[in-house]
C-alpha positions as CSV (number, residue, x, y, z in Angstrom):
1,M,11.4,-1.7,40.6
2,K,9.3,1.4,40.3
3,N,11.8,3.1,38.1
4,L,11.9,0.1,35.7
5,F,8.1,0.1,35.5
6,L,8.0,3.9,34.8
7,V,10.7,3.6,32.1
8,S,8.8,0.8,30.4
9,V,5.5,2.7,30.4
10,L,7.1,5.9,29.2
11,S,8.9,4.1,26.4
12,A,5.8,2.3,25.2
13,T,3.9,5.6,25.2
14,L,6.5,7.4,23.2
15,F,6.8,4.7,20.6
16,S,3.1,4.2,20.2
17,C,2.5,8.0,19.8
18,Q,5.3,8.3,17.3
19,K,4.0,5.6,15.0
20,E,0.5,7.2,14.7
21,G,2.0,10.6,13.7
22,V,4.1,9.0,10.9
23,A,1.2,7.0,9.5
24,Q,-1.1,10.1,9.2
25,A,1.6,12.3,7.6
26,E,2.4,9.7,4.9
27,L,-1.1,9.5,3.5
28,N,-1.8,13.2,3.4
29,D,1.5,14.6,1.9
30,Y,1.7,14.9,-1.9
31,P,3.2,14.1,-4.2
32,Q,4.3,10.7,-3.1
33,T,5.4,7.5,-4.8
34,W,4.9,3.9,-3.5
35,R,7.0,1.0,-4.8
36,L,6.0,-2.7,-4.9
37,V,8.3,-4.5,-2.5
38,K,6.5,-7.8,-1.8
39,M,4.1,-10.3,-3.4
40,T,2.5,-13.1,-1.5
41,G,0.5,-15.9,-3.2
42,Q,-2.0,-18.4,-1.8
43,F,0.7,-21.0,-1.0
44,P,2.5,-20.4,2.3
45,A,6.0,-20.4,0.8
46,S,4.9,-18.2,-2.1
47,V,6.6,-14.9,-1.1
48,T,8.6,-12.8,-3.6
49,T,10.5,-9.6,-2.9
50,G,12.8,-7.1,-4.6
51,S,14.4,-7.9,-7.9
52,A,12.9,-11.4,-7.8
53,L,9.4,-10.0,-8.3
54,P,7.8,-10.9,-11.7
55,W,7.4,-7.2,-12.3
56,Q,8.3,-3.8,-10.8
57,E,5.5,-1.4,-10.0
58,T,5.0,2.1,-8.7
59,L,2.0,4.1,-7.6
60,A,2.4,7.9,-7.8
61,F,-0.2,10.0,-5.9
62,R,-0.8,13.7,-6.5
63,A,-2.5,16.4,-4.5
64,D,-5.3,16.7,-7.1
65,S,-6.5,13.2,-6.2
66,T,-5.1,11.5,-9.3
67,F,-2.6,8.7,-9.5
68,T,-0.4,6.9,-12.0
69,K,0.3,3.2,-11.8
70,T,3.4,2.0,-13.7
71,R,4.4,-1.6,-14.2
72,K,7.6,-2.8,-15.8
73,Q,8.0,-6.4,-16.7
74,G,11.1,-7.2,-18.8
75,D,11.1,-4.9,-21.8
76,Q,7.4,-4.2,-21.4
77,K,6.0,-1.1,-19.7
78,A,2.3,-0.5,-18.9
79,E,0.9,2.6,-17.4
80,T,-2.5,3.9,-16.4
81,T,-4.0,6.8,-14.5
82,G,-7.1,7.3,-12.4
83,T,-8.4,9.0,-9.3
84,F,-8.1,8.0,-5.7
85,S,-9.9,8.7,-2.4
86,L,-9.0,8.1,1.2
87,R,-11.5,6.2,3.4
88,R,-11.4,5.5,7.2
89,N,-13.2,2.5,8.6
90,A,-13.1,2.0,12.3
91,D,-9.4,1.5,13.0
92,R,-7.9,1.5,9.6
93,Q,-7.5,3.7,6.6
94,S,-7.7,2.7,3.0
95,V,-7.0,4.1,-0.5
96,I,-9.6,3.5,-3.2
97,L,-8.1,3.6,-6.7
98,T,-10.6,4.2,-9.5
99,Y,-9.5,3.4,-13.0
100,P,-11.1,4.6,-16.3
101,S,-11.9,0.9,-17.1
102,K,-11.2,-2.6,-15.9
103,Q,-7.7,-3.6,-17.2
104,E,-4.8,-5.8,-16.5
105,L,-3.2,-3.4,-14.0
106,V,-6.3,-3.5,-11.7
107,N,-5.7,-5.9,-8.8
108,N,-9.1,-6.7,-7.3
109,C,-11.7,-9.3,-6.7
110,V,-14.6,-7.9,-8.8
111,A,-15.2,-6.8,-12.4
112,S,-15.3,-3.1,-11.4
113,P,-12.4,-0.7,-12.3
114,K,-11.7,-0.1,-8.6
115,E,-8.9,-1.3,-6.3
116,T,-8.6,-1.1,-2.5
117,L,-5.3,-0.7,-0.8
118,I,-5.3,-0.9,3.0
119,F,-2.9,1.3,4.9
120,N,-1.1,-0.8,7.5
121,A,1.6,1.2,9.5
122,D,4.0,2.1,6.7
123,T,2.7,-0.2,4.0
124,L,-0.1,-0.2,1.5
125,V,-1.5,-3.7,1.0
126,S,-3.8,-4.9,-1.8
127,S,-7.0,-6.7,-0.8
128,A,-7.0,-9.3,-3.7
129,L,-5.6,-12.1,-1.6
130,A,-9.2,-12.8,-0.3
131,C,-10.2,-14.0,-3.8
132,D,-7.0,-15.9,-4.7
133,G,-5.2,-12.9,-6.2
134,P,-1.7,-11.9,-5.1
135,R,-1.2,-9.8,-2.0
136,L,0.8,-6.8,-3.1
137,E,2.7,-4.7,-0.6
138,Y,4.0,-1.2,-1.4
139,K,6.4,0.9,0.6
140,L,6.8,4.7,0.3
141,A,9.8,5.4,-2.0
142,Q,12.6,7.5,-0.5
């Protein structure tokens, strides 16, 4: 019984430590590209993934604190650039994207040209669901 308990505690410790190390490395290593993988709407069954998404989108972050957001929808391609900063609040980290002006590619709840993405384990999640916008989830591209 003691051995089972020790194995359980040791396993939980190893896995929890490993997860923290991966999360920190992903947000501080550049360049990196994140790909839109999931969109959730206000309705419970409104979840879209992969090629069924209404558009394909990437976020490319560079070491000089600039980013490029690219959206492809059918034959149309839209692209914009801006700057980003990393913020840490209590137990979570977020990425603040600042665009040169408010435009269609900005997914937020206000009229400002800023967008907040919350880092959740291995996913960047948009914060627009709070104001009836889509919840966009991005994963690091391999």
